C-alpha positions in Angstrom: -4.4 -13.0 10.7 -7.4 -13.8 8.6 -10.9 -13.1 10.0 -14.1 -14.1 8.1 -17.5 -12.6 9.0 -20.7 -11.2 7.6 -21.3 -7.5 7.0 -24.2 -5.7 5.1 -25.4 -9.2 4.2 -22.1 -10.1 2.4 -19.0 -12.1 3.2 -16.3 -9.9 4.7 -12.6 -11.0 4.9 -10.2 -9.0 7.0 -6.6 -9.8 6.5 -3.9 -8.2 8.7 -0.2 -8.6 8.2 2.6 -6.7 9.9 2.9 -4.5 6.8 -0.6 -4.0 5.4 -4.4 -4.4 5.9 -6.6 -5.9 3.2 -10.4 -5.8 3.3 -12.6 -7.9 0.9 -16.4 -7.8 0.6 -18.0 -10.4 -1.6 -21.5 -10.9 -2.8 -21.9 -13.4 -5.6 -19.6 -12.3 -8.4 -19.2 -8.8 -7.1 -16.2 -8.3 -5.1 -14.5 -5.2 -3.6 -11.0 -5.4 -2.3 -9.0 -2.6 -0.7 -5.5 -2.8 0.7 -3.7 -0.2 2.8 0.0 0.2 4.0 0.9 0.8 7.6 0.3 4.5 7.4 -3.3 4.0 6.1 -2.4 4.9 2.4 -4.6 3.0 -0.2 -2.3 1.2 -2.4 -4.2 -1.6 -4.3 -7.8 -2.5 -4.9 -10.2 -4.5 -7.1 -13.7 -3.0 -7.9 -16.0 -4.5 -10.5 -13.2 -6.7 -11.9 -10.9 -3.7 -12.4 -7.7 -3.7 -10.5 -6.1 -0.5 -9.3 -2.6 0.3 -8.1 -1.7 3.6 -6.5 1.8 5.1 -6.5 3.3 7.0 -3.7 3.0 10.1 -5.9 -0.8 9.7 -5.9 -1.2 8.4 -9.5 -3.5 5.4 -9.9 -3.4 3.0 -12.9 -6.4 0.7 -13.7 -6.0 -2.6 -15.4 -8.5 -5.1 -16.7 -8.8 -8.0 -19.0 -10.5 -7.5 -22.4 -11.8 -10.7 -23.9 -9.6 -13.8 -23.4 -6.2 -12.4 -23.3 -5.9 -8.7 -24.1 -5.0 -6.5 -21.0 -6.1 -3.0 -21.0 -5.0 -0.1 -18.8 -5.5 3.5 -18.2 -4.5 6.2 -15.7 -7.2 7.6 -13.6 -7.9 11.4 -13.6 -7.3 13.3 -10.5 -11.0 13.3 -9.8 -11.3 9.6 -10.4 -8.4 8.9 -8.2 -9.8 11.0 -5.4 -13.1 9.2 -5.7 -11.6 5.8 -5.4 -9.5 6.6 -2.5 -12.5 8.3 -0.6 -14.7 5.2 -1.4 -11.9 3.1 0.1 -11.6 5.4 3.2 -15.4 5.4 3.8 -15.4 1.6 3.5 -12.9 1.6 6.4 -14.7 4.3 8.4 -18.0 2.5 8.2 -16.6 -0.8 9.2 -14.6 0.8 12.0 -17.8 2.5 13.4 -19.7 -0.8 13.2 -17.0 -2.7 15.1 -16.7 0.0 17.7 -20.5 -0.1 18.3 -20.7 -3.9 18.3 -22.8 -4.1 15.2 -20.2 -6.4 13.7 -18.6 -9.1 15.9 -15.3 -10.8 14.9 -14.1 -14.2 16.0 -11.2 -14.1 16.5 -11.2 -10.4 17.4 -9.1 -7.9 15.5 -5.6 -7.7 16.8 -3.8 -4.5 17.8 -2.1 -4.1 14.4 -5.5 -4.5 12.7 -7.1 -1.8 14.8 -4.3 0.5 14.2 -4.2 0.0 10.5 -7.9 0.2 10.1 -8.1 3.5 12.2 -5.4 5.0 10.2 -7.0 4.1 6.9 -10.3 5.6 8.0 -8.6 8.7 8.9 -6.8 9.2 5.5 -9.1 12.0 4.3 -8.8 13.8 0.9 -6.9 16.6 2.7 -4.5 14.0 4.1 -3.9 12.6 0.7 -3.1 16.1 -0.7 -0.6 16.6 2.0 0.9 13.2 1.5 1.4 13.9 -2.2 2.9 17.3 -1.5 5.3 15.5 0.9 6.3 13.0 -1.8 7.2 15.7 -4.2 9.3 17.5 -1.5 11.3 14.3 -1.0 11.7 13.0 -4.5 12.6 14.2 -8.0 10.3 12.3 -10.4 11.2 8.6 -10.3 11.4 7.9 -14.1 11.3 4.2 -14.2 12.0 1.0 -12.3 12.3 -2.7 -13.2 9.0 -4.5 -12.5 10.4 -6.5 -9.6 11.4 -3.2 -7.9 8.0 -1.3 -8.0 7.8 -1.9 -4.2 11.3 -0.8 -3.5 12.4 2.0 -1.3 13.9 4.3 -3.9 17.0 6.3 -2.7 18.1 8.9 -5.2 21.9 8.9 -4.7 22.1 10.5 -8.1 19.6 12.4 -10.1 19.0 12.1 -13.9 21.0 10.1 -16.4 24.7 10.5 -17.0 24.4 10.3 -20.8 20.7 11.0 -21.6 21.0 10.5 -25.4 18.7 7.5 -26.0 16.0 8.6 -28.5 13.4 6.1 -27.1 13.6 7.5 -23.5 12.2 10.8 -22.2 12.4 10.0 -18.5 15.3 12.3 -17.6 15.2 15.0 -20.2 14.1 17.6 -17.5 17.1 17.4 -15.2 20.9 17.4 -15.4 22.9 14.5 -14.0 24.4 15.1 -10.5 25.6 12.9 -7.7 24.6 13.8 -4.2 27.3 14.3 -1.5 27.1 11.9 1.5 25.7 14.7 3.6 22.9 15.5 1.0 22.3 11.8 0.6 21.8 11.3 4.4 19.3 14.2 4.4 17.5 12.7 1.5 17.3 9.3 3.2 16.0 10.8 6.4 13.3 12.5 4.4 12.4 9.3 2.7 12.0 7.5 6.2 9.9 10.4 7.4 7.6 10.3 4.4 7.1 6.5 4.3 6.5 6.2 8.0 5.0 2.9 9.0 4.5 2.3 5.3 8.2 1.4 5.1 7.3 -2.1 6.2 5.5 -2.7 3.0 8.6 -2.0 0.9 10.6 -5.0 -0.2 14.0 -3.8 -1.3 16.2 -0.7 -1.8 16.6 0.7 -5.2 19.5 3.1 -5.8 18.4 5.8 -8.2 18.3 7.3 -10.7 18.9 6.0 -14.2 22.4 4.6 -13.9 23.5 5.3 -10.4 26.2 2.6 -10.4 28.2 4.8 -12.8 29.2 6.7 -9.7 33.0 6.2 -9.3 33.9 3.8 -6.4 35.6 6.4 -4.1 32.3 8.2 -4.1 29.9 5.3 -4.4 31.2 3.4 -1.4 30.6 6.1 1.2 27.0 6.5 -0.2 26.4 2.8 0.1 27.8 2.8 3.6 25.5 5.7 4.5 22.5 3.5 3.5 23.3 1.1 6.3 23.2 4.0 8.8 19.5 4.6 7.9 18.1 1.3 6.8 18.3 -2.4 7.7 19.6 -3.4 4.3 19.5 -7.1 4.9 15.9 -7.0 6.3 14.8 -5.0 3.3 16.2 -7.5 0.9 19.3 -5.8 -0.4 20.2 -3.0 -2.8 19.4 -2.9 -6.5 20.3 -0.4 -9.3 20.5 0.4 -12.9 23.8 0.7 -14.8 24.5 1.4 -18.5 26.5 -1.3 -20.1 29.3 0.9 -21.7 30.2 2.5 -18.3 30.2 -0.9 -16.4 33.7 -1.8 -17.8 35.0 0.9 -15.5 34.4 -1.3 -12.4 36.2 -4.5 -11.9 35.0 -7.8 -10.4 36.7 -6.8 -7.2 34.7 -3.6 -7.2 31.4 -5.6 -7.6 32.5 -7.9 -4.8 33.0 -5.0 -2.6 29.6 -3.6 -3.5 28.2 -7.1 -2.9 29.6 -6.9 0.7 27.7 -3.5 1.0 24.4 -5.2 0.0 24.2 -4.9 -3.8 22.1 -7.9 -5.1 21.3 -7.1 -8.7 22.4 -4.7 -11.5 19.9 -3.9 -14.3 21.3 -3.1 -17.7 19.3 -1.8 -20.7 21.1 -3.5 -23.5 18.1 -2.9 -25.7 19.7 -4.9 -28.5 22.6 -7.0 -29.4 22.8 -5.3 -32.8 25.4 -2.4 -32.8 23.9 -0.7 -35.8 20.5 -0.5 -34.1 22.1 0.7 -30.9 23.7 3.5 -33.0 20.3 4.4 -34.5 18.8 4.6 -31.0 21.8 6.8 -30.0 22.7 4.3 -27.3 26.2 4.7 -26.3 28.5 1.7 -26.4 28.2 -1.7 -28.0 26.7 -5.0 -27.3 30.1 -6.4 -26.5 30.4 -3.7 -23.8 27.4 -5.2 -22.1 28.7 -8.7 -22.4 32.0 -7.7 -20.7 30.1 -5.8 -18.1 27.9 -8.7 -17.2 31.0 -11.0 -17.0 32.6 -8.6 -14.6 29.4 -8.2 -12.5 28.8 -11.9 -12.2 32.5 -12.6 -11.3 31.9 -10.2 -8.4 29.1 -12.3 -7.1 26.2 -9.9 -8.2 23.1 -11.0 -10.2 22.0 -9.1 -13.4 18.8 -8.1 -15.1 19.1 -7.6 -18.8 16.5 -5.5 -20.6 15.8 -5.9 -24.4 13.6 -3.5 -26.4 11.1 -5.3 -28.7 10.1 -3.6 -31.9 13.0 -1.1 -32.0 14.1 -0.4 -35.5 10.9 -1.9 -37.1 11.0 -4.4 -39.8 14.3 -3.2 -41.2 16.2 -4.1 -38.1 14.1 -7.0 -36.9 16.0 -10.1 -38.2 19.4 -8.8 -37.1 18.0 -7.5 -33.8 16.8 -10.9 -32.9 19.9 -12.8 -34.1 22.4 -10.5 -32.5 20.4 -10.2 -29.3 20.4 -14.0 -29.0 24.2 -14.1 -29.7 24.9 -11.5 -27.0 22.7 -13.2 -24.3 24.3 -16.5 -25.0 27.8 -15.0 -24.4 26.7 -13.9 -20.9 27.2 -16.3 -18.0 23.6 -16.0 -17.0 22.0 -18.3 -14.5 18.9 -18.8 -12.3 19.8 -15.8 -10.2 19.4 -13.4 -13.2 16.5 -11.9 -15.1 15.8 -11.1 -18.7 13.1 -8.6 -19.5 11.4 -8.0 -22.8 10.2 -4.4 -23.0 8.0 -3.4 -25.9 8.9 -0.1 -27.6 6.3 2.5 -26.6 6.2 5.5 -28.9 4.7 9.0 -28.7 4.8 12.0 -31.1 7.2 13.9 -28.8 9.8 11.2 -28.8 13.0 11.6 -30.9 12.8 8.0 -31.9 9.5 8.4 -33.5 10.8 11.3 -35.7 14.0 9.5 -36.6 12.0 6.3 -37.5 9.7 8.4 -39.8 12.6 10.0 -41.5 14.3 6.7 -42.0 11.1 5.3 -43.4 11.1 2.4 -40.9 8.0 0.2 -40.9 7.0 -0.4 -37.4 6.1 -3.8 -35.9 2.6 -4.6 -34.8 2.1 -5.5 -31.1 1.7 -9.1 -32.2 5.0 -9.0 -34.1 6.8 -7.4 -31.2 5.5 -10.2 -28.9 6.7 -12.7 -31.6 10.1 -11.1 -31.6 10.4 -11.8 -27.9 9.3 -15.4 -28.2 11.8 -16.0 -31.0 14.6 -14.8 -28.8 13.4 -16.8 -25.8 13.0 -20.0 -27.8 16.5 -19.8 -29.1 18.2 -19.4 -25.7 19.8 -22.3 -23.8 21.4 -22.3 -20.4 23.4 -24.9 -18.5 21.7 -27.4 -16.2 24.2 -26.5 -13.5 23.5 -22.8 -13.5 19.8 -23.0 -14.3 17.6 -20.7 -16.4 17.2 -16.9 -15.8 13.6 -15.7 -15.1 12.2 -14.3 -18.4 9.2 -12.0 -18.5 7.7 -8.9 -20.1 8.3 -5.4 -18.9 5.5 -2.9 -19.8 6.6 0.6 -19.0 2.9 1.8 -19.4 2.1 0.0 -16.1 5.0 1.6 -14.1 3.8 3.1 -10.9 5.8 4.2 -7.8 
């Protein structure tokens, strides 16, 4: 339902859906937009041409356009995040009070869902947010990273950490050992997730099986965990199950295994190939080879499951660039990719505490500029060709600096 009216001398739009409430107040070029989930949590907004996205962990990323094309971003401080959330709450509280006293009349009137969501958003005080964040950390170990199309998933941590944890460009799982939950532990975790999300569950679009490479779990242990998901969630209604897998472990599962996982709701497997060049993979301390990934994709696709392949742009700097591009093209073309699949180009993001940064310095690697990294992705994309029958995979950028859950 979309309702248009006037409030405070400005145009007000109230949009209610079964899973969220969005309020938009516009005066000339100045627009405020706030969206809330079914529990009343603020989750997205636009204020003064800056867009905001809040994660369930309470962190908020701000993004805006600089000039014609450059996109900027930064994470809000705790005080800034609290201020933004409180401004959104007061917006709802003021509107609610004016509706209750008849100072604002709506035609058509706000439906029951709209009243419920608006009331909950108005009641989400700073103390309520603090409790919500504490609840999140009681339910989840830190969610390191997700593919961009899975940022709105229900993350279920069947395993914690990464089973190899050696890649020099990744620090997401250094703080925890790899472990697989028992079915009993996993059921308790899922119940805690449901309780935490509450009515906000309706905003979630898929199920993501965590952590870093959860599908490395052997089939005798993985199948009971997948079956347990169906006890707690309507997998089909949520859009299926998605997960990461490292390419070199994937060969341990057969097409028949993937067909069985497909029956249990698995829709797509994401593999961080990073590069088709084996020498670069060794430099990155990424176990396995590009051929391992090719064979894994072939097995996954024969099992009826889609894939998402992630390439790391800029890795190895200028010294590896030409072979990185050529071999990545060769590996991608050896995969039976089609319109159900994804290819993500993820730019290398360095920091001083990263092992890759130290290794690159010692190897005297000359880094690529942001423009050169983008050009690297364009060169790979332009060289790819796919069959008319299968169609072309969706190809897009993957900026880990914008990850929020």
